[in-house]
C-alpha positions as MATLAB code, in Angstrom:
seq = 'XXXXXXXXXXXXXXXXXXXXXXXXXXXXXXXXXXXXXXXXXXXXXXXXXXXXXXXXXXXXXXXXXXXXXXXXXXXXXXXXXXXXXXXXXXXXXXXXXXXXXXXXXXXXXX';
ca = [
     105.404  124.893   97.357;
     108.884  123.350   97.238;
     107.749  120.946   94.500;
     106.317  123.764   92.402;
     109.382  126.030   92.574;
     112.004  123.287   92.349;
     110.983  122.696   88.713;
     112.473  126.087   87.840;
     115.640  124.992   89.616;
     115.940  121.967   87.338;
     115.705  124.206   84.281;
     118.387  126.533   85.650;
     120.609  123.570   86.595;
     120.312  122.279   83.047;
     121.155  125.703   81.610;
     124.176  126.061   83.891;
     125.484  122.623   82.970;
     125.102  123.426   79.270;
     127.000  126.687   79.757;
     129.750  124.987   81.747;
     130.285  122.254   79.169;
     129.990  124.609   76.225;
     132.330  127.354   77.352;
     135.760  127.648   75.731;
     138.642  130.031   76.297;
     138.579  131.395   72.758;
     140.003  134.926   72.673;
     139.694  135.403   76.448;
     142.638  135.514   78.801;
     143.042  132.425   80.974;
     142.008  134.437   84.043;
     138.788  135.601   82.371;
     137.971  132.071   81.251;
     138.680  130.619   84.708;
     136.580  133.199   86.530;
     133.675  132.735   84.104;
     133.743  129.023   84.894;
     134.135  129.692   88.610;
     131.027  131.899   88.655;
     129.019  129.207   86.860;
     130.326  126.482   89.215;
     129.404  128.554   92.266;
     125.891  129.186   90.997;
     125.453  125.502   90.185;
     126.620  124.617   93.685;
     123.846  126.765   95.176;
     121.338  124.529   93.379;
     123.290  121.275   93.805;
     125.519  121.557   96.891;
     128.230  119.015   97.613;
     126.775  116.580  100.133;
     128.106  116.721  103.664;
     128.097  113.920  106.193;
     125.608  114.495  108.985;
     126.337  111.363  111.010;
     126.625  111.777  114.767;
     129.682  109.546  114.780;
     132.428  110.455  112.312;
     132.112  108.291  109.212;
     134.851  105.797  108.569;
     134.007  105.245  104.911;
     135.516  107.365  102.160;
     132.232  108.203  100.424;
     132.278  111.927  101.193;
     135.986  112.217  100.396;
     135.379  110.447   97.080;
     132.423  112.714   96.277;
     134.563  115.815   96.847;
     137.427  114.299   94.836;
     135.177  113.626   91.834;
     133.707  117.108   92.139;
     137.214  118.635   91.994;
     138.240  116.260   89.216;
     135.279  117.356   87.077;
     136.162  121.012   87.585;
     139.785  120.393   86.647;
     138.872  118.416   83.521;
     136.365  121.042   82.423;
     138.815  123.910   82.909;
     141.655  122.130   81.145;
     139.536  120.933   78.220;
     138.182  124.415   77.655;
     141.639  125.922   77.270;
     143.054  126.726   73.848;
     145.358  124.267   72.085;
     148.491  126.271   72.889;
     148.126  124.954   76.471;
     148.164  121.286   75.403;
     151.566  120.518   76.966;
     150.594  122.023   80.331;
     147.199  120.291   80.211;
     148.839  116.905   79.637;
     151.370  117.444   82.413;
     148.664  118.411   84.897;
     146.407  115.496   83.987;
     149.296  113.075   84.524;
     149.889  114.305   88.084;
     148.894  111.980   90.887;
     147.275  113.202   93.019;
     145.672  115.925   90.962;
     146.426  119.371   92.437;
     143.714  121.688   93.728;
     141.923  123.976   91.270;
     143.817  126.998   92.588;
     147.117  125.197   91.987;
     146.034  124.092   88.496;
     145.027  127.648   87.649;
     148.374  129.008   88.827;
     150.263  126.340   86.842;
     148.464  127.331   83.649;
];
């Protein structure tokens, strides 16, 4: 049963990823654009959740931390690249920050 219905999930995952990478701010306000992306990200996460460590002993490797970092990095890049050109200075400044701020902080900076 899982195998049969998971095929529909793959189609929806593909559609969500296309929407996420195709969306642009355009004539929308930044808040509208951000919340559109946020809704798509949340739906995608229901199909493809961020992995969590289930070890009995706390892991000492940074694999889960790195996975979450790349997840956040992808969201930040997608949000910033979808913004209109009049935000180019802010986008550059944010992308040069090390470490990269959280998505909430990035949103408030824009």
